[in-house]
C-alpha positions as CSV (number, residue, x, y, z in Angstrom):
1,M,-10.9,-20.6,-1.0
2,Q,-7.9,-20.4,1.7
3,A,-5.7,-22.5,-0.4
4,A,-6.2,-20.3,-3.7
5,R,-5.0,-17.1,-1.5
6,M,-2.2,-19.2,0.0
7,A,-1.0,-20.3,-3.8
8,H,-0.8,-16.9,-4.9
9,C,1.5,-16.0,-2.0
10,A,3.9,-18.7,-2.4
11,A,4.3,-17.8,-6.3
12,A,7.3,-15.6,-6.2
13,P,10.6,-17.9,-6.3
14,A,12.1,-18.3,-2.9
15,A,15.7,-16.6,-4.6
16,S,14.1,-13.5,-5.5
17,R,12.0,-13.9,-1.7
18,P,13.9,-11.8,1.1
19,P,14.5,-13.8,4.3
20,M,11.8,-14.5,6.5
21,P,11.9,-12.0,9.5
22,E,11.2,-12.9,12.5
23,I,7.6,-12.2,14.8
24,P,8.7,-11.8,18.4
25,P,7.6,-14.7,20.5
26,D,5.8,-12.7,22.8
27,S,3.4,-11.2,20.2
28,S,0.2,-11.2,20.2
29,S,-0.9,-13.0,17.3
30,A,1.4,-16.1,18.0
31,R,-1.2,-16.8,20.5
32,R,-4.2,-16.1,18.4
33,H,-5.8,-17.7,15.1
34,Y,-6.8,-16.2,12.2
35,P,-9.2,-18.2,10.0
36,G,-8.3,-15.7,7.2
37,G,-5.1,-16.6,7.2
38,T,-1.5,-14.2,8.2
39,I,0.0,-12.4,5.4
40,D,3.1,-10.9,6.2
41,L,3.8,-8.2,3.7
42,R,7.6,-7.4,4.6
43,L,8.1,-10.2,2.4
44,F,6.8,-9.3,-0.6
45,D,7.9,-6.2,-3.0
46,P,6.4,-3.2,-2.0
47,R,5.1,-2.4,-5.1
48,E,2.7,-5.7,-4.9
49,R,1.6,-5.4,-1.4
50,L,-1.3,-3.2,-2.2
51,G,-2.6,-5.7,-4.8
52,L,-1.9,-8.6,-2.7
53,L,-4.1,-7.2,0.4
54,H,-7.1,-6.2,-2.1
55,M,-7.3,-9.9,-3.5
56,T,-7.4,-11.3,-0.2
57,L,-9.7,-8.8,1.6
58,E,-12.0,-9.5,-1.6
59,A,-12.0,-13.3,-0.6
60,L,-12.8,-12.9,2.8
61,R,-16.5,-13.9,4.3
62,P,-17.1,-12.8,7.9
63,G,-15.5,-14.9,10.2
64,E,-12.3,-14.9,8.9
65,D,-10.3,-12.9,10.5
66,L,-7.0,-11.8,8.3
67,L,-3.5,-10.8,10.3
68,V,-1.5,-8.5,8.4
69,V,1.5,-8.3,9.2
70,F,4.0,-4.9,8.6
71,G,7.5,-3.6,8.9
72,E,6.5,0.4,9.4
73,A,3.4,1.6,10.7
74,P,0.6,1.3,8.1
75,A,-0.4,4.8,8.9
76,R,-2.6,5.9,5.6
77,L,-4.2,2.3,5.1
78,P,-7.1,2.4,7.4
79,A,-8.4,5.5,5.6
80,H,-7.4,4.0,2.3
81,L,-9.4,0.4,2.9
82,E,-12.3,2.8,4.6
83,A,-12.4,4.5,1.4
84,R,-12.6,1.6,-0.7
85,Y,-14.6,-0.6,1.2
86,P,-16.9,1.2,3.2
87,G,-18.3,-0.3,6.3
88,R,-17.1,-3.8,5.1
89,F,-14.1,-4.2,7.7
90,Q,-12.9,-3.5,11.0
91,W,-9.7,-2.4,12.1
92,L,-8.1,-4.1,14.9
93,P,-4.6,-2.9,16.2
94,V,-2.8,-6.5,17.1
95,A,0.9,-5.1,18.1
96,E,2.2,-1.9,17.7
97,G,5.9,-1.8,16.9
98,P,8.7,-1.6,16.2
99,P,9.9,-3.2,14.9
100,V,6.6,-5.1,13.8
101,W,3.4,-3.7,13.5
102,E,0.1,-6.3,13.2
103,V,-3.4,-6.0,12.6
104,C,-6.9,-8.1,12.6
105,I,-8.6,-7.0,9.9
106,R,-12.3,-8.3,10.5
107,P,-15.1,-8.8,7.8
108,L,-18.1,-7.5,8.8
109,G,-20.8,-8.6,6.7
110,E,-21.2,-9.7,2.9
111,P,-19.7,-7.9,0.0
């Protein structure tokens, strides 16, 4: 299932993708494994980010923590996710930038 999620992440041609931003080496995420993978939303067009996140969250199962990387503070996203998926995910800040914000999203139970 993780391969399917990663396949749609790599669908954009390399020429249309912005250069890969660096995650600071002292970042907490550099020291932890995330079984659900990592999505660096800075690499995607802003119009695609929310849809990509929804597709990925819907595929997650308990135990598959997901690391989401942002280039700006995701101020409204926790409330949006709670409204769309009430009680299904836990939002755990990992790094609060700038320049990088990272959040672990943990599935709490079966859909």
